[in-house]
C-alpha positions as CSV (number, residue, x, y, z in Angstrom):
1,M,11.2,12.5,-10.0
2,S,14.3,14.4,-8.9
3,W,17.3,12.4,-7.5
4,Q,16.9,14.4,-4.2
5,L,13.3,13.1,-3.7
6,K,14.4,9.6,-4.7
7,T,17.2,9.7,-2.1
8,L,14.9,11.1,0.6
9,L,12.4,8.3,-0.1
10,L,15.2,5.7,-0.1
11,V,16.3,6.9,3.4
12,I,12.8,7.0,4.8
13,M,11.7,3.6,3.4
14,T,15.0,2.0,4.6
15,L,14.5,3.4,8.0
16,A,11.0,2.1,8.0
17,L,12.2,-1.5,7.6
18,A,15.1,-1.0,10.0
19,C,12.6,0.1,12.7
20,G,10.9,-3.2,12.4
21,F,14.1,-4.9,13.7
22,L,15.1,-2.4,16.4
23,H,13.4,-4.6,19.1
24,H,16.7,-6.6,18.9
25,L,18.4,-3.5,20.4
26,I,15.7,-1.8,22.5
27,P,12.9,-3.7,24.1
28,P,9.3,-2.7,23.0
29,T,8.5,-1.9,26.7
30,I,10.9,1.0,26.4
31,H,10.2,2.2,22.9
32,N,7.7,0.7,20.5
33,F,9.4,1.1,17.1
34,E,6.6,-0.8,15.4
35,R,4.8,2.6,15.1
36,L,7.7,4.1,13.2
37,H,8.0,0.9,11.2
38,I,4.4,1.3,10.0
39,F,4.2,5.1,9.8
40,L,7.4,5.8,7.9
41,F,6.4,3.4,5.1
42,N,2.6,3.7,4.9
43,L,2.0,7.3,5.7
44,C,5.2,9.2,5.1
45,S,6.5,7.4,2.0
46,G,3.2,6.0,0.7
47,G,1.1,9.0,1.4
48,T,3.6,11.4,-0.1
49,L,3.9,9.2,-3.3
50,L,0.1,9.1,-3.6
51,L,-0.1,12.9,-3.6
52,Y,2.9,13.1,-5.9
53,F,1.3,10.7,-8.4
54,T,-2.0,12.5,-8.2
55,E,-0.7,16.0,-8.8
56,G,1.4,14.7,-11.7
57,Q,3.9,17.5,-11.6
58,G,7.1,15.4,-11.8
59,R,8.3,17.0,-8.6
60,L,6.9,17.5,-5.1
61,S,4.6,20.5,-4.9
62,A,4.6,22.8,-1.9
63,R,1.5,21.0,-0.7
64,S,3.1,17.6,-0.9
65,R,6.2,18.8,0.8
66,L,4.1,20.1,3.7
67,F,2.3,16.7,3.8
68,L,5.6,14.9,4.1
69,T,6.8,17.2,6.8
70,L,3.6,16.9,8.9
71,A,3.5,13.1,8.3
72,V,7.0,12.7,9.7
73,T,6.1,14.9,12.6
74,F,3.0,12.9,13.2
75,A,5.0,9.6,13.2
76,L,7.5,11.0,15.7
77,C,4.7,12.3,18.0
78,A,2.9,8.9,17.9
79,F,6.3,7.2,18.6
80,F,7.2,9.4,21.6
81,E,3.5,9.3,22.8
82,W,3.0,13.1,22.4
83,Y,-0.7,12.6,21.9
84,I,-1.9,16.2,22.0
85,P,-0.1,17.2,18.7
86,A,-0.8,13.6,17.4
87,M,-4.5,14.4,17.6
88,I,-4.1,17.8,15.8
89,I,-1.7,16.9,12.9
90,P,-3.9,14.2,11.3
91,L,-6.6,16.8,10.7
92,A,-4.2,19.1,8.9
93,L,-3.0,16.1,6.9
94,A,-6.5,15.1,6.0
95,H,-7.2,18.7,4.8
96,L,-4.2,18.5,2.5
97,V,-5.3,15.2,1.0
98,E,-8.8,16.4,0.4
99,K,-7.5,19.5,-1.3
100,V,-5.5,17.3,-3.7
101,R,-8.5,15.0,-4.2
102,I,-10.9,17.8,-5.0
103,D,-8.5,19.6,-7.3
104,H,-7.9,16.4,-9.2
105,F,-11.4,15.0,-9.4
106,G,-13.3,18.3,-9.4
107,S,-15.9,17.6,-6.7
108,R,-16.0,17.5,-2.9
109,F,-18.5,14.6,-3.0
110,P,-17.0,11.6,-4.8
111,H,-19.7,11.2,-7.4
112,G,-17.4,9.2,-9.7
113,L,-17.3,6.3,-7.3
114,F,-21.0,5.7,-7.9
115,S,-21.0,6.2,-11.7
116,F,-20.8,3.2,-14.0
117,H,-19.3,5.5,-16.6
118,E,-16.3,6.4,-14.4
119,P,-13.3,4.2,-15.4
120,V,-12.4,1.7,-12.7
121,P,-8.8,3.0,-12.4
122,R,-10.1,6.5,-11.6
123,K,-12.4,5.0,-9.0
124,F,-9.6,3.2,-7.3
125,H,-7.5,6.4,-7.4
126,Q,-10.2,8.5,-5.8
127,A,-11.0,5.8,-3.3
128,A,-7.3,5.7,-2.3
129,L,-7.3,9.5,-1.5
130,L,-10.6,9.3,0.2
131,C,-9.5,6.4,2.3
132,L,-6.4,8.2,3.3
133,S,-8.2,11.4,4.3
134,M,-10.9,9.5,6.2
135,G,-8.3,7.4,8.0
136,L,-6.5,10.5,9.1
137,C,-9.7,12.2,10.3
138,I,-10.7,9.1,12.3
139,A,-7.2,8.9,13.9
140,S,-7.8,11.9,16.1
141,P,-10.9,10.5,17.9
142,V,-9.3,7.0,18.1
143,I,-6.4,8.6,20.0
144,L,-8.7,10.7,22.1
145,N,-10.8,7.6,23.1
146,S,-7.8,5.2,23.5
147,V,-5.6,7.5,25.5
148,Y,-7.8,9.8,27.4
149,L,-11.6,9.1,27.4
150,Q,-11.8,5.4,27.0
151,W,-15.6,5.7,26.4
152,V,-15.5,2.8,23.8
153,I,-13.7,-0.2,25.1
154,I,-12.9,-2.6,22.3
155,E,-9.8,-4.8,22.6
156,K,-8.8,-4.4,18.9
157,L,-9.5,-0.6,18.8
158,K,-6.0,0.5,19.8
159,L,-3.5,2.7,18.1
160,D,-1.2,0.1,16.7
161,T,-4.1,-1.9,15.2
162,F,-5.9,1.1,13.8
163,F,-2.8,2.7,12.2
164,L,-2.3,-0.5,10.1
165,G,-5.2,0.8,8.1
166,F,-2.9,3.4,6.5
167,S,-1.7,0.6,4.2
168,F,-5.1,0.3,2.5
169,P,-4.8,3.5,0.5
170,L,-1.5,2.1,-0.9
171,S,-3.3,-1.0,-2.0
172,L,-6.0,1.0,-3.7
173,I,-3.6,3.2,-5.7
174,S,-1.7,0.0,-6.7
175,M,-5.0,-1.4,-8.0
176,S,-5.6,1.8,-9.9
177,V,-2.2,1.4,-11.7
178,I,-3.0,-2.2,-12.4
179,F,-6.4,-1.6,-13.9
180,S,-5.1,1.4,-15.8
181,L,-2.7,-0.9,-17.6
182,M,-5.5,-3.3,-18.8
183,K,-6.9,-3.1,-22.3
184,K,-10.0,-0.9,-22.6
185,E,-11.6,-2.8,-25.6
186,A,-12.9,-5.4,-23.1
187,L,-16.0,-7.5,-23.3
188,R,-19.1,-6.4,-21.4
189,L,-18.6,-9.2,-18.9
190,T,-15.0,-8.1,-18.3
191,S,-16.1,-4.6,-17.6
192,L,-18.7,-5.9,-15.1
193,L,-16.0,-8.1,-13.4
194,K,-13.8,-5.0,-13.0
195,E,-16.6,-3.0,-11.5
196,A,-17.4,-5.9,-9.1
197,A,-13.8,-6.2,-8.1
198,F,-13.7,-2.5,-7.2
199,W,-16.7,-2.8,-4.9
200,I,-15.8,-6.1,-3.4
201,I,-12.2,-4.9,-2.5
202,N,-13.4,-1.7,-0.9
203,I,-16.5,-2.9,0.9
204,G,-14.9,-6.2,1.8
205,V,-11.9,-4.6,3.5
206,I,-14.2,-2.3,5.5
207,V,-16.4,-5.1,6.6
208,F,-13.3,-7.2,7.4
209,F,-12.0,-4.5,9.7
210,L,-15.3,-4.2,11.4
211,F,-15.3,-8.0,12.0
212,I,-11.8,-7.7,13.5
213,L,-13.1,-5.0,15.9
214,A,-16.1,-7.2,16.8
215,N,-13.8,-10.3,17.2
216,M,-16.1,-12.3,14.8
217,V,-13.5,-14.9,13.7
218,A,-15.7,-17.1,11.5
219,S,-17.0,-14.0,9.6
220,Q,-13.4,-12.9,9.2
221,V,-12.6,-16.2,7.4
222,A,-15.6,-15.8,5.1
223,I,-14.7,-12.3,4.1
224,A,-11.0,-13.2,3.7
225,L,-11.9,-16.0,1.3
226,I,-14.1,-13.7,-0.7
227,L,-11.2,-11.1,-0.9
228,F,-8.8,-13.9,-1.9
229,A,-11.0,-15.0,-4.7
230,T,-11.3,-11.4,-5.9
231,V,-7.6,-10.9,-5.9
232,A,-7.2,-14.2,-7.9
233,L,-9.8,-12.7,-10.3
234,I,-7.8,-9.5,-10.6
235,F,-4.6,-11.5,-11.3
236,Y,-6.5,-13.5,-14.0
237,L,-7.8,-10.2,-15.6
238,Y,-4.4,-8.6,-15.5
239,W,-2.6,-11.6,-16.9
240,Y,-4.9,-11.8,-19.9
241,E,-6.0,-8.1,-20.3
242,G,-2.8,-6.4,-19.1
243,M,-1.1,-4.4,-21.8
244,P,2.4,-5.8,-22.8
245,L,4.4,-3.1,-21.1
246,Q,7.5,-3.3,-19.0
247,Q,5.6,-2.8,-15.8
248,K,3.5,-6.0,-16.3
249,A,6.0,-8.5,-14.9
250,F,6.7,-6.4,-11.8
251,L,3.1,-5.7,-11.1
252,S,2.2,-9.4,-11.7
253,S,4.8,-10.2,-9.1
254,G,3.1,-7.7,-6.8
255,I,-0.3,-9.3,-7.2
256,L,1.3,-12.7,-6.3
257,F,2.6,-11.0,-3.1
258,L,-1.0,-10.0,-2.4
259,L,-2.2,-13.6,-2.9
260,V,0.5,-14.7,-0.4
261,T,-0.7,-12.0,1.9
262,S,-4.3,-13.3,1.6
263,I,-3.3,-16.9,2.2
264,T,-1.2,-16.1,5.3
265,G,-4.0,-13.9,6.6
266,I,-6.5,-16.7,6.3
267,A,-4.0,-19.2,7.8
268,Y,-3.5,-16.8,10.8
269,I,-7.3,-16.5,11.4
270,V,-7.7,-20.3,11.1
271,L,-4.8,-20.9,13.5
272,S,-6.6,-18.8,16.1
273,F,-9.2,-21.6,16.2
274,T,-6.7,-24.3,17.1
275,S,-4.6,-25.4,20.0
276,Y,-1.5,-24.3,18.0
277,Y,-2.3,-20.6,18.5
278,T,0.8,-19.9,20.5
279,P,3.5,-17.3,20.0
280,A,5.8,-20.0,18.6
281,H,3.4,-20.5,15.7
282,S,1.4,-17.3,15.4
283,V,4.1,-14.7,15.5
284,P,6.2,-16.1,12.6
285,L,3.0,-16.4,10.5
286,L,1.9,-12.9,11.4
287,R,5.3,-11.4,10.6
288,L,5.4,-13.1,7.2
289,H,1.9,-11.7,6.6
290,A,2.9,-8.2,7.5
291,F,6.2,-8.2,5.5
292,T,4.5,-9.5,2.3
293,A,1.7,-6.9,2.6
294,L,3.9,-3.9,3.2
295,Y,7.2,-4.6,1.5
296,G,5.9,-7.0,-1.1
297,W,2.6,-6.0,-2.5
298,N,2.5,-2.3,-1.5
299,L,6.1,-1.7,-2.5
300,S,5.3,-3.1,-6.0
301,G,2.7,-0.4,-6.6
302,L,4.7,2.4,-5.1
303,A,7.8,1.5,-7.2
304,V,5.7,1.8,-10.4
305,I,4.0,5.1,-9.5
306,S,7.3,6.6,-8.4
307,R,8.8,5.9,-11.8
308,H,5.7,6.3,-14.0
309,N,7.4,8.9,-16.2
310,D,10.6,7.0,-16.6
311,F,9.5,3.8,-18.4
312,P,10.8,1.9,-20.3
313,L,13.4,0.7,-17.8
314,K,14.6,-2.6,-16.5
315,L,12.1,-2.9,-13.7
316,H,10.9,-6.2,-15.0
317,S,14.3,-7.9,-14.8
318,R,14.5,-11.3,-13.1
319,P,17.3,-10.3,-10.7
320,V,15.2,-7.4,-9.4
321,I,12.1,-9.6,-8.8
322,F,14.2,-12.4,-7.3
323,L,15.9,-10.0,-4.9
324,H,12.4,-8.6,-4.0
325,W,11.1,-12.1,-3.1
326,L,14.2,-13.2,-1.4
327,T,14.2,-10.1,0.9
328,V,10.5,-10.2,1.7
329,L,9.8,-13.9,2.0
330,I,13.0,-15.1,3.6
331,L,15.4,-12.4,5.0
332,C,12.7,-10.2,6.6
333,P,10.9,-12.9,8.5
334,L,14.2,-14.4,9.6
335,G,15.5,-11.0,10.6
336,Y,12.6,-10.4,13.0
337,F,14.0,-13.3,15.1
338,M,17.7,-13.2,14.3
339,P,19.8,-10.0,14.3
340,F,22.2,-11.3,11.6
341,F,19.4,-11.8,9.1
342,A,17.9,-8.4,10.1
343,V,21.2,-6.7,8.9
344,L,21.0,-8.7,5.7
345,A,17.4,-7.9,5.2
346,V,18.0,-4.1,5.5
347,A,21.0,-4.2,3.2
348,A,19.1,-6.3,0.6
349,Y,16.1,-4.0,0.9
350,A,18.3,-0.9,0.4
351,A,19.9,-2.4,-2.6
352,L,16.5,-3.2,-4.0
353,L,15.3,0.4,-3.5
354,V,18.4,1.7,-5.3
355,R,17.6,-0.5,-8.3
356,L,13.9,0.5,-8.2
357,F,14.5,4.3,-7.8
358,F,17.8,4.9,-9.7
359,N,18.1,2.1,-12.3
360,R,17.6,3.6,-15.8
361,G,18.7,0.7,-18.0
362,A,19.2,0.9,-21.7
363,L,16.3,2.9,-23.2
364,D,14.8,1.1,-26.2
365,F,13.3,3.9,-28.3
366,R,11.3,1.4,-30.3
367,L,9.8,0.0,-27.2
368,A,9.2,3.5,-25.9
369,A,7.3,4.3,-29.1
370,V,5.2,1.2,-28.8
371,Q,4.4,1.9,-25.1
372,Q,3.4,5.5,-25.8
373,A,1.1,4.4,-28.7
374,T,-0.4,1.6,-26.5
375,L,-1.2,4.1,-23.7
376,Q,-2.7,6.6,-26.1
377,D,-4.8,3.9,-27.7
378,A,-6.0,2.6,-24.3
379,G,-7.0,6.1,-23.3
380,N,-9.2,6.6,-26.4
381,P,-12.8,6.8,-25.0
382,S,-14.3,5.4,-28.2
383,R,-12.6,2.1,-27.5
384,E,-13.8,1.6,-24.0
385,G,-16.0,-1.5,-23.4
């Protein structure tokens, strides 16, 4: 990845977090910066990195550059409530994503998702692209219904709730990276567990979203517990089956972020049953949940795919992981309520991104040789379990 692209992503992702704190300066009733907060990270940065990783050219292709341009335009249109272009642009973005998916996987219909012979990492990868394109296609009718027609009146089916779904493709591509770095010579049971994890994650999140729309709280708790157990299973598999590469510690940290996200999500749902469901209790918990999901779990995966050609590097170092947890778990939630900590959070987050994008470290050529041999060995079809 060129330094120009790294710098551009650094700026966009830092602005994304900063927009999450701009309510200290401008009330949400005047401008809702939450949309930019979500879009700039999930769609503009995350979507672009997903296409960059899929095309595997080491630089942004013309198609990916167009995607980034249109994604930023879409984010600004949604922010300024220019809804006519905001209904058109997602369709163009979905077309670009589908072109990348079809070129990479060779078929318009995602046959690989339903084949037991398709490796689970490729399934997660294709599901990430498919989820992104479907989300973009659905965005247009959601805007049309929510803003203009209002034919379907559902409390939760509003723009800011729906647009949170753009984080799901980032979760799926992070899962793809994690499963790709597991040993292939696994037991039959392990292979079945990996396959089950793929379907539980994908179907579970879809069903969970439908339960949110239907306001079925008890069902949300049940699905959330199943998803938590599945994430715990993935952590177990990765801990014991993950190849001893430099990415392992950082990705393990990312899965722990996802477990925290699951716990806070379940706690938020349970809280809604109680008399303590007031802004004083619910808002801090919700913000902690959101920060650990976006800037904890999702950032872990994006950091690895953005540097996938650069390893070995010191991404696993304890100071980097400590700064990541300090920023996401402490500074960001405090910054949502106190401007001083908001400034600290943005500064710490920018410093973290500089380390993630630009740190090269001392290249250990022996480790590089071992890593290359391990990856080649893992990709040998004759060794797949």
